[in-house]
TORGU-691970 format. One record per residue (C-alpha): x, y, z. Coordinates in Angstrom, 3 decimals. Layout:
BEGIN
X->X; Y->Y; Z->Z;
...
! end
This chain:
BEGIN
X->157.795; Y->-9.167; Z->-14.178;
X->159.336; Y->-11.698; Z->-11.756;
X->160.184; Y->-14.236; Z->-14.458;
X->162.511; Y->-11.944; Z->-16.520;
X->164.303; Y->-10.874; Z->-13.351;
X->164.755; Y->-14.503; Z->-12.316;
X->166.187; Y->-15.306; Z->-15.759;
X->168.562; Y->-12.335; Z->-15.521;
X->169.759; Y->-13.335; Z->-12.049;
X->170.137; Y->-16.958; Z->-13.158;
X->172.108; Y->-15.878; Z->-16.219;
X->174.397; Y->-13.687; Z->-14.115;
X->175.006; Y->-16.506; Z->-11.640;
X->175.804; Y->-18.893; Z->-14.487;
X->178.214; Y->-16.347; Z->-15.995;
X->179.962; Y->-15.837; Z->-12.640;
X->180.238; Y->-19.578; Z->-12.082;
X->181.702; Y->-20.006; Z->-15.572;
X->184.267; Y->-17.275; Z->-14.920;
X->185.151; Y->-18.946; Z->-11.625;
X->185.661; Y->-22.335; Z->-13.258;
X->187.758; Y->-20.832; Z->-16.078;
X->189.849; Y->-18.985; Z->-13.472;
X->190.417; Y->-22.097; Z->-11.328;
X->191.227; Y->-24.404; Z->-14.243;
X->193.315; Y->-21.772; Z->-16.038;
X->195.392; Y->-20.937; Z->-12.959;
X->195.929; Y->-24.599; Z->-12.094;
X->196.982; Y->-25.465; Z->-15.640;
X->199.042; Y->-22.283; Z->-16.002;
X->197.137; Y->-21.182; Z->-19.099;
X->199.063; Y->-18.224; Z->-20.569;
X->195.768; Y->-16.565; Z->-21.532;
X->194.326; Y->-16.822; Z->-18.012;
X->197.608; Y->-15.916; Z->-16.289;
X->197.956; Y->-12.841; Z->-18.486;
X->194.362; Y->-11.747; Z->-17.864;
X->194.674; Y->-12.202; Z->-14.096;
X->198.037; Y->-10.379; Z->-14.050;
X->196.555; Y->-7.452; Z->-15.994;
X->193.476; Y->-7.309; Z->-13.758;
X->195.623; Y->-7.308; Z->-10.626;
X->197.958; Y->-4.671; Z->-12.055;
X->195.117; Y->-2.348; Z->-13.047;
X->192.537; Y->-3.018; Z->-10.317;
X->193.818; Y->-5.178; Z->-7.474;
X->197.258; Y->-3.668; Z->-6.921;
X->196.128; Y->-0.033; Z->-6.573;
X->193.513; Y->-1.150; Z->-4.034;
X->196.013; Y->-3.375; Z->-2.188;
X->198.620; Y->-0.583; Z->-2.038;
X->196.353; Y->1.427; Z->0.277;
X->197.340; Y->-0.821; Z->3.194;
X->200.222; Y->-2.978; Z->1.933;
X->203.241; Y->-3.016; Z->4.207;
X->201.377; Y->-1.731; Z->7.250;
X->200.988; Y->-3.757; Z->10.467;
X->198.340; Y->-6.443; Z->10.035;
X->198.014; Y->-5.971; Z->6.261;
X->197.629; Y->-8.987; Z->3.973;
X->200.312; Y->-7.765; Z->1.555;
X->203.792; Y->-6.359; Z->1.873;
X->205.352; Y->-3.895; Z->-0.580;
X->208.369; Y->-4.676; Z->-2.714;
X->210.210; Y->-1.597; Z->-3.959;
X->212.272; Y->-2.179; Z->-7.068;
X->213.865; Y->-0.300; Z->-9.962;
X->212.805; Y->-0.797; Z->-13.581;
X->215.445; Y->-2.770; Z->-15.467;
X->215.102; Y->-0.651; Z->-18.610;
X->213.663; Y->2.634; Z->-17.327;
X->215.586; Y->2.972; Z->-14.064;
X->212.325; Y->4.240; Z->-12.594;
X->211.351; Y->3.239; Z->-9.020;
X->208.253; Y->1.048; Z->-8.589;
X->206.245; Y->-0.347; Z->-5.685;
X->204.284; Y->-3.586; Z->-6.003;
X->202.155; Y->-5.365; Z->-3.400;
X->203.277; Y->-8.951; Z->-2.774;
X->202.579; Y->-11.582; Z->-0.148;
X->205.997; Y->-11.904; Z->1.479;
X->206.529; Y->-14.415; Z->4.274;
X->209.338; Y->-13.571; Z->6.670;
X->211.993; Y->-16.235; Z->7.189;
X->214.936; Y->-16.335; Z->9.599;
X->217.189; Y->-14.540; Z->7.128;
X->214.860; Y->-12.892; Z->4.602;
X->211.560; Y->-13.483; Z->2.820;
X->209.876; Y->-15.889; Z->0.434;
X->207.278; Y->-14.747; Z->-2.083;
X->205.075; Y->-17.205; Z->-3.959;
X->204.958; Y->-16.755; Z->-7.740;
X->201.400; Y->-17.768; Z->-8.750;
X->201.828; Y->-16.218; Z->-12.220;
X->205.207; Y->-17.807; Z->-12.853;
X->208.346; Y->-15.845; Z->-13.613;
X->206.932; Y->-13.339; Z->-16.107;
X->205.920; Y->-10.545; Z->-13.710;
X->207.801; Y->-7.298; Z->-14.359;
X->208.513; Y->-6.710; Z->-10.667;
X->210.230; Y->-10.114; Z->-10.487;
X->212.295; Y->-9.489; Z->-13.611;
X->213.345; Y->-6.127; Z->-12.141;
X->214.425; Y->-7.635; Z->-8.820;
X->216.361; Y->-10.427; Z->-10.535;
X->218.056; Y->-7.955; Z->-12.888;
X->219.145; Y->-5.564; Z->-10.127;
X->219.928; Y->-8.228; Z->-7.546;
X->218.248; Y->-6.275; Z->-4.762;
X->215.055; Y->-4.595; Z->-3.585;
X->213.397; Y->-3.230; Z->-0.479;
X->210.498; Y->-4.945; Z->1.278;
X->208.108; Y->-3.117; Z->3.577;
X->206.477; Y->-5.681; Z->5.848;
X->204.420; Y->-5.072; Z->8.996;
X->205.528; Y->-1.432; Z->9.036;
X->209.246; Y->-2.265; Z->8.884;
X->211.546; Y->-1.692; Z->5.916;
X->214.155; Y->-4.254; Z->4.901;
X->216.815; Y->-4.082; Z->2.218;
X->217.027; Y->-7.492; Z->0.519;
X->219.390; Y->-9.063; Z->-1.979;
X->220.481; Y->-12.447; Z->-3.361;
X->217.171; Y->-13.027; Z->-5.184;
X->216.761; Y->-16.632; Z->-6.207;
X->213.888; Y->-18.554; Z->-7.747;
X->213.427; Y->-21.754; Z->-5.763;
X->210.977; Y->-24.658; Z->-5.938;
X->207.960; Y->-24.115; Z->-3.708;
X->208.523; Y->-27.566; Z->-2.201;
X->211.808; Y->-26.305; Z->-0.697;
X->210.251; Y->-23.291; Z->1.078;
X->206.597; Y->-24.336; Z->1.533;
X->207.132; Y->-24.866; Z->5.269;
X->207.707; Y->-21.091; Z->5.591;
X->204.068; Y->-20.381; Z->4.637;
X->201.062; Y->-20.701; Z->6.970;
X->199.002; Y->-23.891; Z->6.527;
X->196.147; Y->-22.278; Z->4.588;
X->198.633; Y->-20.649; Z->2.207;
X->200.385; Y->-23.989; Z->1.716;
X->197.047; Y->-25.499; Z->0.686;
X->196.445; Y->-22.638; Z->-1.791;
X->199.912; Y->-23.100; Z->-3.260;
X->199.120; Y->-26.778; Z->-3.824;
X->195.607; Y->-26.101; Z->-5.154;
X->196.885; Y->-23.616; Z->-7.732;
X->200.039; Y->-25.599; Z->-8.556;
X->202.359; Y->-22.737; Z->-7.578;
X->205.689; Y->-24.440; Z->-8.105;
X->208.115; Y->-21.523; Z->-7.772;
X->208.886; Y->-18.851; Z->-5.190;
X->211.292; Y->-15.969; Z->-4.940;
X->213.634; Y->-16.199; Z->-1.985;
X->215.551; Y->-13.106; Z->-0.897;
X->217.960; Y->-12.537; Z->1.976;
X->218.079; Y->-9.521; Z->4.256;
X->221.036; Y->-7.410; Z->3.180;
X->223.663; Y->-6.485; Z->5.688;
X->222.448; Y->-3.478; Z->7.634;
X->224.107; Y->-0.216; Z->6.719;
X->222.515; Y->1.438; Z->9.713;
X->219.513; Y->2.774; Z->7.818;
X->217.975; Y->-0.131; Z->5.942;
X->216.409; Y->-2.500; Z->8.461;
X->214.182; Y->-1.601; Z->11.351;
X->212.699; Y->-4.048; Z->13.776;
X->213.291; Y->-7.786; Z->13.394;
! end
């Protein structure tokens, strides 16, 4: 009885380790197959879970609110946005193919909810990570290097119209 269970547990551990290695290598090498699978998993599983707390004080993720470039429909997506003196930077671990990114670039603006505050942002620009890496905490900088994240989105806080920015 114990031997079949041990084989099953060993097989599961081997499978998990294999998935982990494929994930690490695929993300580092920017494999389109792995990037697409991870993006889909996050969209269907991770993002709905992350949205429960995103944008609230102390949460890991912020929320970027954007409008669909073809549908005109409003969307909310959790992102890891680091505040800068004049806006935010967001690492792009999946490259430039994410729909939320295409939407923000197409419209030229978005809204970011970070630490419970809402900010209207504009002037979206894709920049090399090397230029903005100093804006990220040390452990995030190491992750960006480990996964070869070479691009970030930089946005500027839009001029306040009296209702858009709170706080900072």
